[in-house]
N, C-alpha and C positions, 0 to 999 in steps of 0.2 A: 599298450593296446588293451591290456586286461582292465586297467583302471577306467578307461573310457566305456568299456562294455559294462563294468560294474556300476558306473555312474548312470548309464542309460537304464539299466535294470532297476536300480533303486528309484529313479525318477518315475519309471513306468509303474512300479509297485505303489509308490506314494500317491500318484494320480488315480490309480485304480481303487485304492483304499478310500480316498476322498469321494470318488464317484459312488462307491458302495454305500458309504455313510449317508450321503445326500439322497440316494435312491431309497434307502431304508427309512429315512425320516419322512420322505415324501409319501411312501406307501402307508406309513403308520398315521399320517395325517398331522404330523407336527409342523409347526411353522418353519419356514426355510431359514429364519434367523437362528434357530436352535441348531440346524444342521451346519450352518457355517461356523458356529462356535465349536462344534464337535470335530469338524474336519479341519485338522491343523495342517499347516504347510509341512511338506516333507523336510526333514533335516538332513544335511549332508556333512560329511567329514571335512576337516580342514583342507585336506588334499583336493577334495572335490570342489570346495569353494574357491581355492586358488586357481582352478582350471576355468572357472566361469569369468568371462571378460566383462568388466563393468563399462557401461556407457558413460562417457564424460560429457557433461553439459557445459556450455561456454559460460565463463564468468561475466557478470554484468556489473554495471555501476551500482553503488549503494548510496541511497539518500537517507539521511537522518534529519528529521524535522520534528521538533516538539509540537505539541498541540497548539493550534492557532488560538489566539485570544482576540476578542473584539471588545473595544472599550469606547466610552463616550467621554473624550477629554474636556469638551466644553458643552455642558448641558444647555439646551435651548438653541444650539447651532444647527442641529440635524445632521452633523457629521460625526461618523464613527471611524475608528482606525482598526485595521486588522494587522496583527503582527505576530511574529514567532520570536522566541528567545534566540534561536540561531538556526541557520540552515547549513547543512554540511553534506557534501557529496564526495565520494571516493571512486576513482576509476579502477577497473580491473587491472591486474598486474600487466605491465608492458604497454599500457594505454595511458592516454592523457585526456583530461576533461576538455571538451570543446566549449560547452556552454551549460548554464543552468538558468531556467526561466521560471517565473512565478506568474500564473494566470488566475484571475478571479472572475468568475462567471464568463469564462472563455475570452476574456480580454487580457492581453499581455500587459502586465504591470511592472515586471522587472526582467532584465536580461543581463546576466553576468557571464563574461567570457573568460576563458582560461588560456594561458599561453605556456605550453609545456608544463602544465601543472598536473600532478596526480590526484589532487583534491582541491576543493574550494570550500572555504569557511566564510559565511556571511553572518556576523553578529547582529543583534537587533539595533545596535548603535549606528550601523551603516544605512539602515532604512529610516532613520530619524524617528518620527512618530509612528510610522507604519504606513499602510496603504489606505487611503481615504475612500470611504464608501458612505452611502446614505444610511442612516439608522432605520428609518421607516416608522410608520404609525404603529401603535400598540395593536397586537393581534391576539385573539384568544384570551383565555383566562389568565395566562402567565404575563401578558402584557409585553411580550418580546417583539422586536422589530423584524427587519428583513433577514432572510437566510441567504448565504452565499456559498457557492461551491468553489473550491480552489484546486489547482493542479500545479505540482512542482515537478518539472522535467529536467533531466540531465542527459546530455549526449557525450559520447567519447569517440576517440579516434578510430577505434576498432569497428565502428558502425553500430554498436549496441547502445541502447538507451534504457533509462529507468524512469519511473514516475511514482509520485505519491499523490493520492487523491483524498479529499476530505470536504467537509462542509462545516459552516459555523453560523450561529445565529447571533445577531447583534442586539443590544438593548434598544428599546424604543426611545425615540426622541422626536418631538414635534417642534417645529420652528414657529414661534409666535411673533408676529410683527404687529405692533400697535401703531396705527396711524393717527395723527392728531385730527381732531374734528375742527375744521375751520369753517366759520360761517361768513357768508358774504353780505 
């Protein structure tokens, strides 16, 4: 009982000290950022720290995806491909991955389902050349093409989900079609 009272007393003294420092800084006209640097958090003994209960947050899935790349495999076709070296998702302990999806500009492009798997690994060879998009006309001084946003989502059996978001700009590519000139 004495240690709880001591902890309460030390906490009250620490907060009162921080309040006095902030009040002093305010009355002297110093910026409040200086006051927050001066007012340090109160320190507690190890016994007091053991008595403080920590709040546990739920574990969620973890998605690892390298940076996306956009390439132009066939110049003059107007088609670019977006791909990742690999996509990897891990479920929280005791859970299984239900699905992992890839969306580009809010359009579902891939759906990978798991069956009692704690992780899913998708190498770039599973998506062949990647996901086809239009390259776009040159824009601005850099001459780059269209920009696309992507979302990688994973769901697991515990009801939790995780997502990675990003965007990528593709190189420009203009389709040129030459029609023969035929005279009648």
